[in-house]
N, C-alpha and C positions, 0 to 999 in steps of 0.2 A: 677597827684595826686592819691595816693593810697586809696583804699576803702577796708574796712573789709568785709569778707564773712564768714558765719558760716554754718555748716551742721552737719550731724550725720549719723551714720550707720543705717542699716535697723531696728534694735531693739531700737535704741536711746541710748544705753549704752555708746557708744563712741561719744564724741562731738569734733568737729574740727573747729578751727578758723584760718584764715590767711588773709593776705592783698594782693591785686592785683592792678596792674596799669591798663593795658588794658588786660582783661582776654583772654588768649590764650589757646585753647584746642589742645591736641595732641593725636593721636591714635597709639597704638603699636600692630603689628600683629605677634610678635614672638611666637614661640610654647609655651613658659612658660606663657606669658600673656593670650594667648587663653585658656590654661588649667586652669589658675587661675580664669578667669572671664567668660569662655564659649563664648568668642568673643574677639573683640579688647578691649584693656585696654585704656580707655579715661582718660587723666590726664589734670589738669589745672595748668598753670604756676603761681606760687605765688612768692612774694618777699622773698628773702633770710632771714632766721632767724625770719620770721613772723608767723610760724606755731606753734599752740598750740593744743595738743591732750590730752584729758582727758578721763578716763574710761579704760576698760579692753582691751587695744590694745596689740597685740602680733606681733613679727617680726619673719620672716622666711628667712634665708639666702638661696636664690634660686640659686645662682651661685657664682663663685669666685669674681665677680665684682658687685653684686647687691643683694638686699633683698626686701621683700614685707611685708607690714603690713596688719593685718586683725583684726576684732573684735573677741575676744575670745568667745563671747556668740553666735552671729548670723552668724559669718564667713564672713561678708561683707568685701570686699577689701577696704583698706584704703589708701595705698600708694605703690609706687615703689621707692627705694632708692639706689643710687649709692654709693658704698663703698669708692671710692677714694676721694670723696669730701663731703659725707654725705648729699647730696641734696635729699630731699624728693619731689616726684612728686605726689601730692594728687589726689585721684580718683575723677573725675569730678562729678560722680553720687552722691557724698555725699552732694552736694549743689543744691539748687533749680535752675532749668533751667541751670544746669551745670555751675553755677556761672556767667551766662550771657556771656560765652566765645564764641569765633569764632575759627573754625578749622584752624590751621596754619601749621600742619605737621603730616605726617604719618611715623612711623618708621617701618623698616622691610617690606616695601611696597611690595617687591617681594615675601613675604611669605603670603600675604593676600589671604584667601581662594577664590576660584572662585565663591562661592555662594553669595558674596556681594561686594560692592565697595562704596566709598564715593565720592560724587560729589564735585566739586570745583577746584580751581586753586592753592591750598596750596602745600607746598613741599611734595614730596614723596621720602623718602630716602630708598635706598636699604640696604640689610644686611651689606654689606661692609661699606657703608657710616655711618650707625647707629653705628656699632662697633667702627669705627674711632672716632666718637663723644663721646660715653659713656665709652668705654673701650679701649683706645688707646694702652695699653700694650698687648692686646689680639691678635693684628694683627700679 
C-alpha cells in the first residue's frame, strides 16, 4: 500500500510530494552527481506519476540522456530525470529521514571516491551496468 511523502528544498520555496510503497534509497557516484551535490546523489524511489513539484524549480539538461532539477532560489538538488522515459528520481534529502528509505543500490560504484564507502549488502552496479540500465543506447 502506498504512502504519501512530502518535503521541500533548503529555503522551502519548492514543495515536493510523491507516493512510495516500500521506500528504497539509491546512491549515484558518477562525476556529474558528485559535482552537482558534492558527494553521492541519494534518490528515493517513488511511484510513477505520483510526483508533484510546486515552486521555482528549474531543470538543467546535464547529458544527452538525463537532466537534473534544482531550486531557482537556494540551489537545492531536487531530482535526476532520464530523458528516454521521463522518470524523475527525487533527492532523498528533500524528505525527513530520507523518506524512511533503506539503501538498495549504488550506481557507478566503481567511481566511488576512496574517501568514503557505504556499508550494507545492497547492489553495487559498475559504470557499464549503470549505463546499460539507464542509457542503453549509449553502449
